[in-house]
C-alpha positions in Angstrom: -52.6 -83.1 2.7 -49.0 -83.1 1.3 -49.4 -86.9 0.0 -51.7 -85.4 -2.7 -49.3 -82.6 -4.1 -47.8 -82.9 -7.0 -44.3 -82.8 -6.9 -42.8 -79.6 -8.0 -40.1 -81.9 -10.3 -43.0 -83.8 -11.9 -44.7 -81.2 -13.4 -44.6 -77.8 -11.9 -47.1 -75.8 -13.1 -49.5 -78.8 -11.3 -48.1 -78.3 -8.2 -48.6 -74.6 -8.2 -52.3 -75.0 -9.0 -52.4 -78.4 -6.2 -51.0 -75.4 -3.3 -53.1 -72.8 -4.5 -56.4 -75.0 -3.9 -55.2 -77.2 -1.1 -54.0 -74.5 1.0 -57.0 -72.8 0.3 -56.1 -69.4 -1.1 -58.2 -69.5 -4.2 -60.8 -71.3 -6.1 -62.0 -70.9 -9.5 -64.9 -68.1 -10.3 -68.1 -69.7 -12.2 -66.7 -67.5 -15.5 -64.1 -68.6 -17.0 -61.0 -67.5 -16.0 -62.1 -65.9 -13.2 -61.3 -66.7 -9.4 -62.4 -66.8 -5.7 -59.4 -65.5 -3.5 -60.7 -67.5 -0.1 -60.1 -66.0 3.6 -56.8 -67.1 3.8 -55.3 -66.0 0.6 -57.2 -62.7 1.0 -55.3 -62.5 4.5 -51.9 -62.8 2.8 -53.4 -60.2 0.2 -54.6 -57.8 2.9 -50.6 -58.3 4.7 -48.9 -57.4 1.4 -51.7 -54.3 0.7 -50.5 -52.7 4.6 -47.6 -53.0 3.9 -47.7 -51.2 0.6 -50.5 -48.8 1.6 -48.1 -47.7 4.8 -45.6 -46.8 1.9 -47.6 -44.9 -0.3 -49.0 -42.2 2.6 -45.3 -42.0 3.8 -44.5 -40.7 0.7 -47.6 -38.5 0.5 -50.0 -40.3 -1.7 -53.9 -40.4 -1.0 -56.2 -42.9 -1.4 -59.3 -42.6 -3.8 -61.8 -44.4 -6.1 -62.5 -44.1 -9.9 -65.7 -45.6 -11.5 -65.2 -48.9 -12.7 -67.0 -48.5 -15.9 -64.8 -46.2 -18.9 -66.4 -44.4 -22.2 -65.4 -46.2 -25.2 -64.4 -43.1 -26.8 -62.2 -42.1 -23.9 -60.2 -45.2 -24.4 -59.6 -43.6 -28.3 -57.7 -40.5 -27.2 -54.4 -42.2 -26.6 -53.6 -44.5 -29.4 -50.5 -46.7 -28.0 -52.9 -47.0 -25.0 -55.8 -48.4 -26.9 -53.7 -50.6 -29.1 -52.2 -52.3 -26.2 -55.4 -52.7 -24.6 -58.2 -53.0 -27.2 -57.9 -57.0 -27.6 -58.0 -57.3 -23.4 -61.1 -55.4 -22.9 -64.4 -56.4 -21.9 -67.6 -54.5 -22.9 -70.9 -53.5 -21.4 -73.4 -52.9 -24.4 -76.9 -53.3 -22.6 -78.5 -51.7 -19.5 -80.8 -54.5 -18.0 -82.3 -57.7 -18.8 -85.6 -59.3 -19.2 -87.7 -62.2 -18.6 -88.1 -64.4 -21.5 -91.3 -65.1 -23.3 -91.6 -68.9 -21.7 -90.8 -67.6 -18.5 -87.8 -70.3 -18.5 -85.0 -67.4 -17.7 -83.8 -64.0 -18.8 -82.1 -62.5 -21.9 -80.9 -58.8 -22.5 -83.1 -56.3 -23.3 -82.7 -55.3 -27.1 -84.6 -52.0 -26.2 -81.5 -50.8 -23.4 -78.7 -50.7 -25.7 -76.6 -48.2 -24.5 -75.5 -45.2 -27.2 -72.2 -45.2 -26.5 -70.5 -48.6 -25.2 -68.8 -48.8 -21.5 -65.4 -50.7 -21.3 -64.6 -52.7 -17.8 -61.6 -50.3 -16.4 -58.7 -52.6 -17.8 -56.7 -49.9 -16.0 -58.0 -46.3 -15.5 -55.5 -43.8 -16.9 -58.4 -42.4 -19.1 -60.5 -42.3 -16.8 -58.6 -40.4 -14.1 -57.0 -38.2 -16.6 -60.6 -36.7 -17.7 -61.2 -35.6 -13.8 -57.7 -34.4 -13.7 -58.6 -32.0 -16.8 -61.2 -30.6 -14.4 -59.2 -30.7 -10.8 -56.0 -28.5 -12.4 -55.7 -25.1 -13.4 -52.7 -23.7 -11.8 -49.0 -24.9 -10.5 -50.7 -24.5 -7.6 -53.2 -27.5 -7.6 -50.0 -30.0 -8.6 -48.7 -32.6 -8.2 -51.7 -34.6 -7.5 -50.8 -37.7 -5.5 -53.4 -40.3 -6.0 -53.7 -44.1 -5.3 -56.5 -46.4 -5.9 -57.0 -50.3 -4.8 -59.6 -51.7 -7.0 -60.1 -54.7 -9.5 -59.3 -54.8 -13.3 -60.6 -56.6 -15.7 -58.6 -58.3 -18.9 -60.1 -60.5 -20.6 -57.3 -63.3 -20.5 -57.4 -66.2 -23.3 -55.2 -68.3 -20.6 -55.2 -68.0 -17.3 -53.6 -68.9 -14.0 -54.8 -68.5 -10.4 -53.2 -65.2 -9.1 -50.9 -64.9 -11.6 -53.2 -64.3 -14.7 -56.7 -64.0 -14.1 -60.0 -62.2 -16.0 -60.3 -60.6 -12.5 -58.0 -58.9 -10.0 -57.1 -57.0 -7.6 -54.3 -54.2 -7.8 -53.6 -51.0 -6.7 -52.8 -48.4 -9.4 -51.1 -44.7 -8.2 -51.5 -42.0 -10.7 -49.3 -38.5 -10.4 -49.5 -35.9 -12.3 -46.7 -32.8 -12.1 -45.0 -29.7 -13.4 -42.3 -30.8 -14.9 -40.6 -33.7 -16.1 -37.5 -34.3 -13.4 -40.4 -34.5 -11.1 -42.5 -37.2 -12.9 -39.0 -39.3 -13.7 -38.4 -38.8 -9.5 -41.9 -40.3 -8.9 -41.0 -42.9 -11.3 -38.0 -44.0 -9.7 -39.0 -43.6 -6.4 -42.2 -45.5 -6.6 -40.1 -48.7 -8.0 -37.8 -48.6 -5.2 -40.8 -48.5 -2.8 -42.1 -51.9 -4.9 -38.3 -52.8 -4.2 -38.5 -52.6 -0.7 -41.6 -53.9 0.1 -40.9 -57.2 -2.2 -37.5 -57.5 -0.5 -38.3 -56.7 3.0 -41.9 -58.5 3.3 -41.9 -60.8 0.7 -38.7 -61.9 1.1 -38.6 -61.7 -3.1 -35.3 -60.7 -4.3 -35.9 -58.5 -7.4 -34.1 -57.1 -10.2 -35.0 -53.3 -10.9 -34.8 -52.5 -14.4 -36.1 -50.5 -17.6 -38.4 -52.6 -19.7 -37.7 -52.4 -23.8 -40.1 -50.9 -25.9 -41.7 -54.1 -26.8 -42.1 -54.7 -23.6 -43.0 -51.4 -22.1 -46.4 -50.3 -20.5 -48.8 -48.9 -23.5 -48.7 -45.4 -23.9 -45.8 -44.8 -21.5 -42.5 -43.2 -22.7 -40.2 -45.6 -19.8 -41.9 -48.5 -17.8 -39.4 -49.6 -14.9 -39.8 -53.2 -13.7 -39.1 -55.4 -10.9 -38.0 -59.2 -11.7 -37.9 -62.0 -9.7 -37.2 -65.5 -10.3 -39.7 -68.6 -9.4 -38.8 -71.6 -8.5 -38.9 -73.4 -12.0 -36.1 -70.6 -13.2 -38.4 -68.6 -15.2 -39.1 -64.7 -14.4 -42.1 -62.9 -13.2 -42.7 -59.2 -13.3 -43.7 -58.2 -9.8 -44.4 -54.5 -10.2 -44.0 -51.2 -13.2 -43.8 -47.7 -12.5 -44.1 -45.9 -15.7 -43.3 -42.4 -17.0 -45.9 -41.4 -19.3 -44.6 -38.2 -20.4 -47.0 -35.7 -21.4 -49.0 -38.0 -23.2 -52.1 -38.7 -21.4 -51.9 -34.7 -20.7 -52.1 -34.0 -24.6 -55.1 -36.8 -25.0 -57.2 -35.6 -22.5 -56.0 -31.5 -22.8 -55.0 -31.1 -19.1 -52.8 -27.8 -18.8 -51.7 -26.0 -16.1 -50.5 -22.1 -15.9 -46.8 -22.1 -14.6 -45.6 -19.5 -12.2 -44.4 -17.3 -15.1 -48.3 -17.9 -16.3 -47.5 -19.7 -19.4 -49.5 -22.5 -20.2 -48.2 -26.1 -20.4 -49.1 -29.6 -20.8 -48.9 -31.6 -17.5 -46.7 -34.6 -16.4 -47.4 -37.7 -15.5 -46.9 -41.4 -14.0 -48.9 -44.4 -13.1 -47.6 -47.5 -11.2 -49.4 -50.6 -10.1 -48.9 -54.0 -8.0 -51.5 -56.9 -8.3 -52.6 -60.2 -7.0 -49.8 -61.9 -8.8 -47.4 -61.5 -5.8 -49.1 -64.3 -4.4 -48.4 -66.2 -7.1 -45.1 -64.9 -6.6 -44.6 -65.6 -2.9 -45.8 -69.3 -3.9 -43.6 -70.2 -6.9 -40.2 -68.3 -4.7 -41.0 -70.1 -1.8 -42.8 -72.8 -1.6 -42.0 -76.9 -1.3 -43.1 -80.3 -2.4 -45.1 -80.2 1.3 -47.4 -76.7 -0.2 -46.4 -73.2 1.0 -43.4 -71.7 3.1 -44.5 -67.9 4.4 -42.9 -65.4 4.9 -43.6 -64.4 8.8 -44.0 -60.7 8.0 -47.1 -61.6 6.0 -48.3 -64.8 7.4 -51.6 -64.7 8.7 -50.5 -66.6 11.0 -47.0 -66.6 12.7 -47.0 -69.5 14.9 -49.3 -71.8 15.6 -49.7 -74.3 18.3 -51.0 -78.2 18.6 -52.0 -79.8 21.6 -51.2 -83.4 22.0 -53.1 -84.9 24.5 -55.5 -88.2 25.3 -58.4 -88.3 27.1 -56.9 -88.4 31.0 -54.9 -85.3 29.8 -56.7 -83.3 27.7 -58.1 -80.4 30.2 -54.6 -80.3 31.3 -52.5 -79.9 28.0 -55.5 -77.5 26.5 -55.2 -75.1 29.9 -51.5 -74.7 29.2 -51.4 -74.0 25.0 -54.2 -71.3 26.2 -51.6 -70.0 28.6 -49.2 -70.4 26.2 -50.8 -68.9 23.5 -52.1 -65.7 25.5 -48.4 -65.3 26.4 -47.4 -65.4 22.7 -49.7 -62.9 21.4 -48.4 -60.5 23.9 -45.1 -60.4 22.1 -47.4 -59.2 18.6 -47.1 -62.4 17.1 -49.9 -63.8 15.0 -50.9 -67.0 17.1 -53.4 -69.6 16.3 -54.2 -72.4 18.6 -55.4 -75.2 16.9 -57.4 -77.3 19.7 -60.0 -78.8 17.1 -60.7 -82.4 18.3 -62.1 -83.6 15.2 -59.0 -84.2 13.3 -55.6 -85.8 14.6 -52.1 -83.8 15.6 -50.7 -85.9 12.3 -53.5 -84.5 10.3 -52.6 -80.8 11.6 -49.2 -80.9 11.4 -49.8 -81.4 7.7 -52.3 -79.0 7.0 -50.5 -76.2 8.9 -47.5 -76.9 6.7 -49.2 -77.0 3.6 -50.7 -73.6 4.4 -47.1 -72.2 4.9 -47.1 -71.3 8.9 -43.9 -70.4 9.9 -43.4 -71.9 13.1 -45.3 -74.8 14.5 -45.8 -75.3 18.6 -45.9 -79.0 20.0 -47.1 -79.1 23.6 -48.0 -82.6 25.3 -48.5 -84.4 28.4 -44.5 -85.1 28.5 -43.5 -81.5 27.7 -46.3 -80.3 30.5 -43.8 -82.5 32.5 -40.5 -81.2 31.8 -41.9 -77.5 31.3 -40.9 -77.3 27.4 -42.9 -77.1 24.2 -41.1 -78.9 20.7 -40.6 -76.3 18.1 -40.6 -77.4 14.2 -39.4 -74.3 11.5 -40.9 -74.2 8.3 -38.3 -73.0 6.5 -35.7 -75.7 7.2 -37.7 -78.2 8.5 -35.8 -78.4 12.2 -37.0 -79.2 15.8 -36.0 -77.4 18.5 -37.0 -77.7 22.1 -37.2 -74.5 24.0 -38.3 -74.0 27.5 -41.6 -72.3 27.9 -39.6 -69.4 28.8 -37.2 -69.4 25.7 -40.2 -69.8 23.4 -42.5 -66.5 24.2 -38.7 -64.7 24.6 -37.5 -66.3 21.2 -40.2 -66.6 19.0 -40.1 -62.9 17.7 -36.0 -63.7 16.6 -37.3 -67.0 15.0 -39.6 -65.4 13.2 -36.7 -63.1 12.1 -34.7 -65.4 11.4 -37.4 -67.0 9.3 -37.9 -64.2 7.3 -34.3 -63.4 6.3 -33.2 -67.0 5.6 -36.4 -67.5 2.8 -35.0 -64.4 1.5 -31.4 -65.4 1.5 -32.7 -69.2 0.1 -34.5 -67.4 -2.8 -31.6 -64.7 -3.6 -29.1 -67.8 -3.6 -31.5 -69.9 -6.1 -31.5 -66.8 -8.0 -27.7 -66.3 -8.1 -27.1 -70.1 -8.6 -29.4 -70.1 -11.9 -28.0 -66.4 -13.4 -25.4 -66.9 -16.3 -23.5 -65.3 -18.7 -23.7 -66.9 -21.9 -20.9 -67.2 -24.2 -22.6 -67.0 -27.6 -25.8 -68.1 -29.2 -25.9 -71.6 -28.8 -25.3 -71.3 -25.4 -28.0 -69.0 -24.8 -30.4 -71.1 -26.6 -29.5 -74.2 -24.2 -29.8 -71.9 -21.6 -33.1 -71.0 -22.0 -34.0 -75.2 -22.7 -32.9 -75.8 -19.0 -34.2 -72.4 -17.4 -32.5 -69.5 -15.6 -31.5 -66.2 -16.2 -29.1 -64.7 -19.2 -26.8 -61.7 -18.4 -25.7 -60.4 -21.2 -25.7 -58.2 -24.3 -28.5 -56.9 -26.4 -27.6 -54.5 -29.8 -31.1 -52.4 -28.8 -32.4 -53.6 -31.9 -36.4 -54.7 -32.1 -35.7 -57.2 -34.8 -32.9 -58.9 -32.8 -35.6 -59.2 -29.6 -38.2 -60.5 -31.8 -36.0 -63.0 -33.0 -34.8 -64.2 -30.2 -38.1 -64.7 -29.0 -39.4 -66.3 -31.8 -36.4 -68.4 -31.4 -36.4 -69.2 -27.4 -39.7 -67.6 -26.2 -37.1 -65.5 -24.3 -37.4 -62.0 -23.7 -35.9 -59.0 -22.2 -37.6 -58.9 -18.6 -35.0 -55.8 -18.0 -32.2 -53.5 -18.9 -30.0 -53.1 -16.2 -27.8 -50.1 -17.4 -28.8 -47.6 -20.1 -24.8 -46.8 -20.7 -23.7 -48.7 -23.4 -21.3 -51.7 -22.3 -17.8 -51.2 -23.5 -16.7 -54.2 -25.2 -19.6 -56.2 -25.1 -21.5 -58.5 -28.1 -25.2 -58.6 -29.1 -25.8 -62.2 -28.0 -27.8 -62.7 -31.1 -26.6 -60.4 -33.5 -23.2 -60.1 -33.0 -22.9 -56.5 -32.9 -21.8 -54.2 -30.3 -23.9 -54.1 -27.6 -26.1 -51.2 -26.5 -27.4 -52.4 -23.4 -26.7 -55.0 -20.7 -30.0 -57.2 -19.9 -31.7 -59.9 -18.5 -33.2 -62.1 -20.8 -35.6 -65.4 -19.5 -38.8 -66.6 -20.5 -41.7 -65.6 -18.1 -45.1 -65.9 -16.8 
């Protein structure tokens, strides 16, 4: 299987697509830009989802569900919001089909035209705040801390599996607060939750920072983000948390009476991560043999491959089944690959492609010696353990692999983060790839000029304080911010 994967150095985009398809993570849907998430890919999403959902509930949030369809008039109430999403919206205009006169198929029934078109949700602020108006009257009704796990539709022109598709899965939190301080604290709390899960569970080192005005969420006062470096040195926005101020409260007239019985507008936040995190894991950790999954989110943490000939089959299979039971008792997710239809070599390649952290081989010789051969997916190292040792060592081994993948990704990012001394060095860096840590004068025209010349954008503002003695990398004026510039997905 791995021989059919395009090397990363030859064509990174093709390598990525090869891995997604050959590791059976996803496939192309029948509608352009859509994807089918296959069971193995969905199991990874379930692990990511579980890690986030646990932390959401620990921080006081509750799950709910809001409608897929949004009246068009709702989208018009917040001007910045509708401008940001107008070109991406899928619109429902009719309610039914009818058979064609010649019986060859179906067509839209022109008599079923809707009085008001419906938008398939590109995000849910508008529909949620229409409901919050009904639910919020007094300070006693606040805060509202709600999250939902749903699908989203954004009519993308250039798509790539997991990274940017017309329909994708995500979570979106929407909270309402009595004060600005509470809402800002919520925004920062949730970006920290995103950082924790990305680093602790996905082994994905991220940079936390503030988005520029040009890059922030449509309708937000401030957008905080986590940015990760991929294996081709590009950036991937991996989660965002937005302080919405009172924009949506004013748009939907959501007010409450405070303890002094004064009427005030509510303060809001929203925050989300999506299935693009699976793409992040692929690109941050994958190699020319396929996936390398962090054990914490791997659907299978260790696979056991029995190796036998006909005369040793029953003995070896019996031993591997016993070993699988012992390893499962440690809490690890174990797969016994006892298929007779493919060779051990095929199995090695398949599980290597799928990024299983640990492969355990057991054959007649191992049985005689009471040992097993263990291969680590992260380093390729092969180790020999006694039967007792592998049972006691597997949890430690998985922990080592988890931290090892994080360290490799962090070291790669640090080795490819530079502080260019002038504009020519900056342009050369953007040609070769990497993060530029440098000054920016804060002028949107400067930001646009840098993007036009190099395709690099402000990924995040590292510090809102004016950096002393640092000049803007493009204009040469005193820098207002220290930022990360990079080309991004």
